[in-house]
N, C-alpha and C positions, 0 to 999 in steps of 0.2 A: 607460597601459600595461595589458596584459592579465594575467589570472590564469591560470597554467599548471598543469594537473594532469598529473603524470608517473606513468605506470605504473612498477612497480619491476622485476620479473623480466623480463629481456630488453630492458629500456630503460635502467635505471641500472646494473644488475648482471647478470653472467652467473651465474645461480644453478643451473645444470643439475645440478652435482654434488650440492649439498645437497638439492635437491628429489627427484632420482631415487633417491638413497640412502635418503631417508626413506620414499618410496613402497615401495621394496624391503623396508625394515625392516617396514613395516606388513603387506605381503603375506606375508612369512615368518611373522610373528606370527599371522596369520590362517590359516596352513597352506595358502597358495595358491602356485602356481608363479609365478616371477618372469619376466616377459616380457623380450624383447630390449631393449637400450638405446634403440633407436629408438621402441619402443612406450612406454617409460617417459617419454620426453621429452614425450609428449602430455599429461602431467599439469601441464606448465608453462604457466600462464595461467588455465585454468578454476578455479572454486571446487573445493575438495577433494571435497565431497559430489557435485558434478556428475560428477567422474571416477570415484569409487568406487561411485556408485549403480548404474550398469548392470552392473558387474562382480559386485557382491555381492547386488543385488536384494533387500535386506532392510534396513529402516531401522535396526534395532538393530545389525546387523553393520557398516553404514556408519559409525555413530557410534563403534563400537569401533575400526575402522580409522583414523578420524580421530584418535582419542586416541593410538593407537600412533605414527602419523605425528608428532603434536605432541611426544610424549615424546622422540623422537630429534632433532627439529628444535630443541627447547629446549636440548638438551645439546650437539649438534654441528652440525646442519644450518644454523642461522642464520649461522654463520661460514664455511660452505663456498661461497664465491662470490668472484668477481673483478669489480672495477669496470672497465667498458668504457673503452678508451683514448679520451681526449678528452672524455668526458662530464662529468668534474669541472670542467674549464676552461670548458666551455659553460654548465653550470649557474651557475657563479660569474659569468660574463659577463652572462647573462640577468638575474641578480639585480642586478648592478651597473647594468644598463640601466634598472632600475626595475620590472621585472615582479615580481609576487607568485607564489610557487611553493609547490606542495603535492604530496604523494605520494598517489595514489589507487590502491590495490592490492587484489587478491583475497586476499592474505595476511591472516591474522587480525591485528587491529590491534596487540596487544601485541608479536607477533613483528616486525611491520613497523617499529614504533617502535624496537625494540631494534637492528635493522639500521641504520636511518637515524641513530640516535644514534652509531653507530660509523663512519659514512661521513665522509671528510675534508671533504666539502661539505655534510653533513647539516644544519648549523646554519642554512642559508639557507631551509630549508623551514618555512613558517609552520604547517603542520599535516600530519599523516599520517592519512589516512582508509583504514581497512582493514575487513575482514570482521568481523562480530560472532562471538563464539565459538560461539553457538548456530546460526549459519548464517542467521539472520533477514535480515541484510543481507550478501550475498556476491557477487551478480552485478554486473557492471560498471555497468549502468544504475542499479542501486540505490546503488552506491557513489558514482557521480557525483552522484546526487540528494542524498545525504548531504553531499557536499562543497559543493554549491551551497547547501544549507541552512546549513551551518556558516559559510560566507563571506557568506551573505545576498546572493548575486549572481544575476543572470539568466544563462542559458546563453550569450548572445551576448557576454558579457564575458570568456569563458573559452575555453581550448583544452584538448583532451585529446591527450596524446602517448603512444603505446604501440606495441608490436610485434605484437600479436595482433588477430584479428578482433573479439574481445570489446571491446577498447578502442575500435575504430572504430564498432562497432555501438552501444555504449553512448553514445558521443558523438552519433551520428546520432539515437538515440532522443530526445535532448534538443535536437536542432537545433544542436549545438555544433560549432564548427570543430575540426579534428583534423589530426594528422600521424601517419602510420604510419612507424615506423623499421625499417630493413632490416638492422640489425646484431643483431637478436634472434632469436626462435624462430618467427615467423610466416611470413616470406618475402613477396616481392612479389606473387605470385599471390593468396595469402590476403588480403592487405591491399587489393589492388585490387578483389577480389570483394566485400569488405565495404564498399566505397565510400569508401576513404580520400580525403580532400580533397587532401592532399599526401603525398609520400614523401620521406624523408630517407635518403641513403646513408650518412652519417656524422654524428656529433654536431655537427661544425662547420657543417653545412648548416642547422641549426635556426634560428639568429637571422634569416637572410634569409627563410626560409619564414614565420616568425612575424610578420615585418614586412609580409608581402604583404597 
């Protein structure tokens, strides 16, 4: 059986409310205007510093913004999410079938672990690989590399499952099989352009695709 790396935001949980409210909080603290909701949603997926960097154009201010974001996420944002319909049952069935499962996310690892610990199916994940607090490991190719290191596995023994181009591009960087999911934030065009090997319209599609 394969080892399956699952992205978190847009794959396991709909975290739009928590992320966008924390971005808004950080921007207000920085004295910056808050863009429209559609613009705020672009923060979902990439590493925080990747999103704040072009806006602030100053390393010290980026770090300040990240700290403001984390402050609100720690108190409120981590719980502001909904589990996607059907994903829990699919995760449980994949685990029961003998697959090894892990979460690989651009969220910082302490926050990611806190969320997974509160998911009703969180106990099936063998590990949670998230970004380091200093940003040293934050891009998806780096996170996948860290997951492969922890599991001591070659890429061809694993799959990456996620909703954004970063998930697909990170998997392809390592020559890893992948599935782009269509219930998250990326959409079909983004995932196809990134080179997704398979696309899943709903969580119940995953077992058959992973058996291919």
